[in-house]
PyMOL commands that place a pseudoatom at each C-alpha (Angstrom):
pseudoatom trace, name=CA, resn=UNK, resi=1, chain=A, elem=C, hetatm=0, pos=[91.918, 29.093, 142.306]
pseudoatom trace, name=CA, resn=UNK, resi=2, chain=A, elem=C, hetatm=0, pos=[93.531, 31.503, 139.850]
pseudoatom trace, name=CA, resn=UNK, resi=3, chain=A, elem=C, hetatm=0, pos=[96.112, 33.987, 141.037]
pseudoatom trace, name=CA, resn=UNK, resi=4, chain=A, elem=C, hetatm=0, pos=[95.431, 37.696, 140.804]
pseudoatom trace, name=CA, resn=UNK, resi=5, chain=A, elem=C, hetatm=0, pos=[97.817, 40.497, 140.068]
pseudoatom trace, name=CA, resn=UNK, resi=6, chain=A, elem=C, hetatm=0, pos=[97.614, 43.815, 141.890]
pseudoatom trace, name=CA, resn=UNK, resi=7, chain=A, elem=C, hetatm=0, pos=[98.287, 46.879, 139.777]
pseudoatom trace, name=CA, resn=UNK, resi=8, chain=A, elem=C, hetatm=0, pos=[98.499, 50.467, 141.001]
pseudoatom trace, name=CA, resn=UNK, resi=9, chain=A, elem=C, hetatm=0, pos=[97.639, 53.446, 138.826]
pseudoatom trace, name=CA, resn=UNK, resi=10, chain=A, elem=C, hetatm=0, pos=[97.235, 57.068, 139.876]
pseudoatom trace, name=CA, resn=UNK, resi=11, chain=A, elem=C, hetatm=0, pos=[97.128, 56.109, 143.540]
pseudoatom trace, name=CA, resn=UNK, resi=12, chain=A, elem=C, hetatm=0, pos=[94.320, 53.570, 143.110]
pseudoatom trace, name=CA, resn=UNK, resi=13, chain=A, elem=C, hetatm=0, pos=[94.727, 49.830, 143.426]
pseudoatom trace, name=CA, resn=UNK, resi=14, chain=A, elem=C, hetatm=0, pos=[92.981, 47.524, 140.991]
pseudoatom trace, name=CA, resn=UNK, resi=15, chain=A, elem=C, hetatm=0, pos=[92.721, 43.769, 141.046]
pseudoatom trace, name=CA, resn=UNK, resi=16, chain=A, elem=C, hetatm=0, pos=[93.458, 42.282, 137.646]
pseudoatom trace, name=CA, resn=UNK, resi=17, chain=A, elem=C, hetatm=0, pos=[92.337, 38.715, 137.175]
pseudoatom trace, name=CA, resn=UNK, resi=18, chain=A, elem=C, hetatm=0, pos=[94.625, 36.066, 135.708]
pseudoatom trace, name=CA, resn=UNK, resi=19, chain=A, elem=C, hetatm=0, pos=[92.700, 36.147, 132.393]
pseudoatom trace, name=CA, resn=UNK, resi=20, chain=A, elem=C, hetatm=0, pos=[93.354, 39.906, 132.133]
pseudoatom trace, name=CA, resn=UNK, resi=21, chain=A, elem=C, hetatm=0, pos=[97.054, 39.312, 132.811]
pseudoatom trace, name=CA, resn=UNK, resi=22, chain=A, elem=C, hetatm=0, pos=[97.019, 36.668, 130.080]
pseudoatom trace, name=CA, resn=UNK, resi=23, chain=A, elem=C, hetatm=0, pos=[95.445, 39.219, 127.733]
pseudoatom trace, name=CA, resn=UNK, resi=24, chain=A, elem=C, hetatm=0, pos=[98.258, 41.645, 128.531]
pseudoatom trace, name=CA, resn=UNK, resi=25, chain=A, elem=C, hetatm=0, pos=[100.744, 38.829, 127.841]
pseudoatom trace, name=CA, resn=UNK, resi=26, chain=A, elem=C, hetatm=0, pos=[99.079, 38.243, 124.478]
pseudoatom trace, name=CA, resn=UNK, resi=27, chain=A, elem=C, hetatm=0, pos=[99.309, 41.944, 123.663]
pseudoatom trace, name=CA, resn=UNK, resi=28, chain=A, elem=C, hetatm=0, pos=[103.024, 41.953, 124.484]
pseudoatom trace, name=CA, resn=UNK, resi=29, chain=A, elem=C, hetatm=0, pos=[103.514, 38.752, 122.485]
pseudoatom trace, name=CA, resn=UNK, resi=30, chain=A, elem=C, hetatm=0, pos=[101.591, 40.214, 119.519]
pseudoatom trace, name=CA, resn=UNK, resi=31, chain=A, elem=C, hetatm=0, pos=[103.589, 43.451, 119.661]
pseudoatom trace, name=CA, resn=UNK, resi=32, chain=A, elem=C, hetatm=0, pos=[107.099, 42.084, 120.226]
pseudoatom trace, name=CA, resn=UNK, resi=33, chain=A, elem=C, hetatm=0, pos=[107.567, 38.351, 120.672]
pseudoatom trace, name=CA, resn=UNK, resi=34, chain=A, elem=C, hetatm=0, pos=[105.758, 37.113, 117.572]
pseudoatom trace, name=CA, resn=UNK, resi=35, chain=A, elem=C, hetatm=0, pos=[108.481, 38.588, 115.349]
pseudoatom trace, name=CA, resn=UNK, resi=36, chain=A, elem=C, hetatm=0, pos=[110.798, 35.722, 116.296]
pseudoatom trace, name=CA, resn=UNK, resi=37, chain=A, elem=C, hetatm=0, pos=[108.550, 33.096, 117.875]
pseudoatom trace, name=CA, resn=UNK, resi=38, chain=A, elem=C, hetatm=0, pos=[105.975, 32.962, 115.064]
pseudoatom trace, name=CA, resn=UNK, resi=39, chain=A, elem=C, hetatm=0, pos=[108.634, 32.172, 112.477]
pseudoatom trace, name=CA, resn=UNK, resi=40, chain=A, elem=C, hetatm=0, pos=[111.519, 30.614, 114.426]
pseudoatom trace, name=CA, resn=UNK, resi=41, chain=A, elem=C, hetatm=0, pos=[113.821, 33.557, 113.722]
pseudoatom trace, name=CA, resn=UNK, resi=42, chain=A, elem=C, hetatm=0, pos=[117.235, 33.536, 115.434]
pseudoatom trace, name=CA, resn=UNK, resi=43, chain=A, elem=C, hetatm=0, pos=[116.588, 29.976, 116.584]
pseudoatom trace, name=CA, resn=UNK, resi=44, chain=A, elem=C, hetatm=0, pos=[113.516, 30.925, 118.633]
pseudoatom trace, name=CA, resn=UNK, resi=45, chain=A, elem=C, hetatm=0, pos=[111.199, 28.001, 119.353]
pseudoatom trace, name=CA, resn=UNK, resi=46, chain=A, elem=C, hetatm=0, pos=[108.001, 28.550, 117.373]
pseudoatom trace, name=CA, resn=UNK, resi=47, chain=A, elem=C, hetatm=0, pos=[104.803, 29.289, 119.214]
pseudoatom trace, name=CA, resn=UNK, resi=48, chain=A, elem=C, hetatm=0, pos=[102.815, 26.077, 119.501]
pseudoatom trace, name=CA, resn=UNK, resi=49, chain=A, elem=C, hetatm=0, pos=[105.760, 23.756, 118.738]
pseudoatom trace, name=CA, resn=UNK, resi=50, chain=A, elem=C, hetatm=0, pos=[105.234, 21.361, 121.640]
pseudoatom trace, name=CA, resn=UNK, resi=51, chain=A, elem=C, hetatm=0, pos=[108.379, 19.332, 120.910]
pseudoatom trace, name=CA, resn=UNK, resi=52, chain=A, elem=C, hetatm=0, pos=[110.590, 22.430, 120.929]
pseudoatom trace, name=CA, resn=UNK, resi=53, chain=A, elem=C, hetatm=0, pos=[108.957, 23.896, 124.031]
pseudoatom trace, name=CA, resn=UNK, resi=54, chain=A, elem=C, hetatm=0, pos=[108.680, 20.744, 126.190]
pseudoatom trace, name=CA, resn=UNK, resi=55, chain=A, elem=C, hetatm=0, pos=[112.324, 20.674, 127.384]
pseudoatom trace, name=CA, resn=UNK, resi=56, chain=A, elem=C, hetatm=0, pos=[112.246, 24.428, 128.019]
pseudoatom trace, name=CA, resn=UNK, resi=57, chain=A, elem=C, hetatm=0, pos=[108.968, 24.258, 129.941]
pseudoatom trace, name=CA, resn=UNK, resi=58, chain=A, elem=C, hetatm=0, pos=[110.362, 21.349, 131.973]
pseudoatom trace, name=CA, resn=UNK, resi=59, chain=A, elem=C, hetatm=0, pos=[113.085, 23.669, 133.325]
pseudoatom trace, name=CA, resn=UNK, resi=60, chain=A, elem=C, hetatm=0, pos=[110.419, 25.842, 134.936]
pseudoatom trace, name=CA, resn=UNK, resi=61, chain=A, elem=C, hetatm=0, pos=[108.746, 29.188, 134.458]
pseudoatom trace, name=CA, resn=UNK, resi=62, chain=A, elem=C, hetatm=0, pos=[111.220, 31.007, 136.696]
pseudoatom trace, name=CA, resn=UNK, resi=63, chain=A, elem=C, hetatm=0, pos=[114.101, 30.137, 134.353]
pseudoatom trace, name=CA, resn=UNK, resi=64, chain=A, elem=C, hetatm=0, pos=[112.095, 30.937, 131.209]
pseudoatom trace, name=CA, resn=UNK, resi=65, chain=A, elem=C, hetatm=0, pos=[111.141, 34.339, 132.609]
pseudoatom trace, name=CA, resn=UNK, resi=66, chain=A, elem=C, hetatm=0, pos=[114.731, 34.983, 133.727]
pseudoatom trace, name=CA, resn=UNK, resi=67, chain=A, elem=C, hetatm=0, pos=[116.057, 34.192, 130.242]
pseudoatom trace, name=CA, resn=UNK, resi=68, chain=A, elem=C, hetatm=0, pos=[113.393, 36.371, 128.630]
pseudoatom trace, name=CA, resn=UNK, resi=69, chain=A, elem=C, hetatm=0, pos=[114.182, 39.292, 130.941]
pseudoatom trace, name=CA, resn=UNK, resi=70, chain=A, elem=C, hetatm=0, pos=[117.977, 39.011, 130.969]
pseudoatom trace, name=CA, resn=UNK, resi=71, chain=A, elem=C, hetatm=0, pos=[118.608, 37.457, 127.568]
pseudoatom trace, name=CA, resn=UNK, resi=72, chain=A, elem=C, hetatm=0, pos=[120.017, 34.033, 126.796]
pseudoatom trace, name=CA, resn=UNK, resi=73, chain=A, elem=C, hetatm=0, pos=[122.450, 32.427, 124.369]
pseudoatom trace, name=CA, resn=UNK, resi=74, chain=A, elem=C, hetatm=0, pos=[121.482, 28.813, 123.686]
pseudoatom trace, name=CA, resn=UNK, resi=75, chain=A, elem=C, hetatm=0, pos=[122.838, 26.068, 121.465]
pseudoatom trace, name=CA, resn=UNK, resi=76, chain=A, elem=C, hetatm=0, pos=[120.346, 26.805, 118.698]
pseudoatom trace, name=CA, resn=UNK, resi=77, chain=A, elem=C, hetatm=0, pos=[119.880, 30.563, 118.960]
pseudoatom trace, name=CA, resn=UNK, resi=78, chain=A, elem=C, hetatm=0, pos=[119.587, 33.521, 121.249]
pseudoatom trace, name=CA, resn=UNK, resi=79, chain=A, elem=C, hetatm=0, pos=[116.969, 35.460, 123.160]
pseudoatom trace, name=CA, resn=UNK, resi=80, chain=A, elem=C, hetatm=0, pos=[117.656, 39.173, 123.432]
pseudoatom trace, name=CA, resn=UNK, resi=81, chain=A, elem=C, hetatm=0, pos=[116.847, 40.690, 126.817]
pseudoatom trace, name=CA, resn=UNK, resi=82, chain=A, elem=C, hetatm=0, pos=[113.176, 41.682, 126.915]
pseudoatom trace, name=CA, resn=UNK, resi=83, chain=A, elem=C, hetatm=0, pos=[112.815, 40.682, 123.285]
pseudoatom trace, name=CA, resn=UNK, resi=84, chain=A, elem=C, hetatm=0, pos=[114.992, 43.619, 122.329]
pseudoatom trace, name=CA, resn=UNK, resi=85, chain=A, elem=C, hetatm=0, pos=[112.624, 46.141, 123.933]
pseudoatom trace, name=CA, resn=UNK, resi=86, chain=A, elem=C, hetatm=0, pos=[114.216, 47.428, 127.158]
pseudoatom trace, name=CA, resn=UNK, resi=87, chain=A, elem=C, hetatm=0, pos=[111.134, 49.538, 127.917]
pseudoatom trace, name=CA, resn=UNK, resi=88, chain=A, elem=C, hetatm=0, pos=[109.134, 46.416, 128.808]
pseudoatom trace, name=CA, resn=UNK, resi=89, chain=A, elem=C, hetatm=0, pos=[108.701, 45.808, 132.523]
pseudoatom trace, name=CA, resn=UNK, resi=90, chain=A, elem=C, hetatm=0, pos=[109.658, 42.492, 134.082]
pseudoatom trace, name=CA, resn=UNK, resi=91, chain=A, elem=C, hetatm=0, pos=[105.949, 41.884, 134.657]
pseudoatom trace, name=CA, resn=UNK, resi=92, chain=A, elem=C, hetatm=0, pos=[105.072, 42.465, 130.997]
pseudoatom trace, name=CA, resn=UNK, resi=93, chain=A, elem=C, hetatm=0, pos=[107.786, 40.029, 129.953]
pseudoatom trace, name=CA, resn=UNK, resi=94, chain=A, elem=C, hetatm=0, pos=[106.583, 37.443, 132.494]
pseudoatom trace, name=CA, resn=UNK, resi=95, chain=A, elem=C, hetatm=0, pos=[103.005, 37.767, 131.219]
pseudoatom trace, name=CA, resn=UNK, resi=96, chain=A, elem=C, hetatm=0, pos=[104.195, 37.310, 127.633]
pseudoatom trace, name=CA, resn=UNK, resi=97, chain=A, elem=C, hetatm=0, pos=[106.174, 34.196, 128.630]
pseudoatom trace, name=CA, resn=UNK, resi=98, chain=A, elem=C, hetatm=0, pos=[103.096, 32.800, 130.379]
pseudoatom trace, name=CA, resn=UNK, resi=99, chain=A, elem=C, hetatm=0, pos=[101.018, 33.433, 127.271]
pseudoatom trace, name=CA, resn=UNK, resi=100, chain=A, elem=C, hetatm=0, pos=[103.631, 31.878, 124.973]
pseudoatom trace, name=CA, resn=UNK, resi=101, chain=A, elem=C, hetatm=0, pos=[103.979, 28.794, 127.170]
pseudoatom trace, name=CA, resn=UNK, resi=102, chain=A, elem=C, hetatm=0, pos=[100.186, 28.404, 127.370]
pseudoatom trace, name=CA, resn=UNK, resi=103, chain=A, elem=C, hetatm=0, pos=[100.092, 28.291, 123.562]
pseudoatom trace, name=CA, resn=UNK, resi=104, chain=A, elem=C, hetatm=0, pos=[102.919, 25.738, 123.403]
pseudoatom trace, name=CA, resn=UNK, resi=105, chain=A, elem=C, hetatm=0, pos=[101.906, 22.988, 125.855]
for i in range(1, 105): cmd.bond("trace and resi %d" % i, "trace and resi %d" % (i + 1))
show_as sticks, trace
zoom trace
């Protein structure tokens, strides 16, 4: 069974299905993350590069999301906090990480 995300807007509560959350992750990826992950800029693992992503994915989603939200300096490059866009919510970043990982397994 797929998880759902609850979102509140103007006092109403809406259920957003996992596919909708993935779509939001894609939108965030397309607007921010692709700039580094599509090309490998700043040492970013390229989207879809299974060999580069496998050891990162093996460490777990919680750590990937933490690094994406807080920033991370690795051996081969760096990840700026929230992709350099501090206006992103933690949830938007998490959705983008989920999308990116889904494209890289």
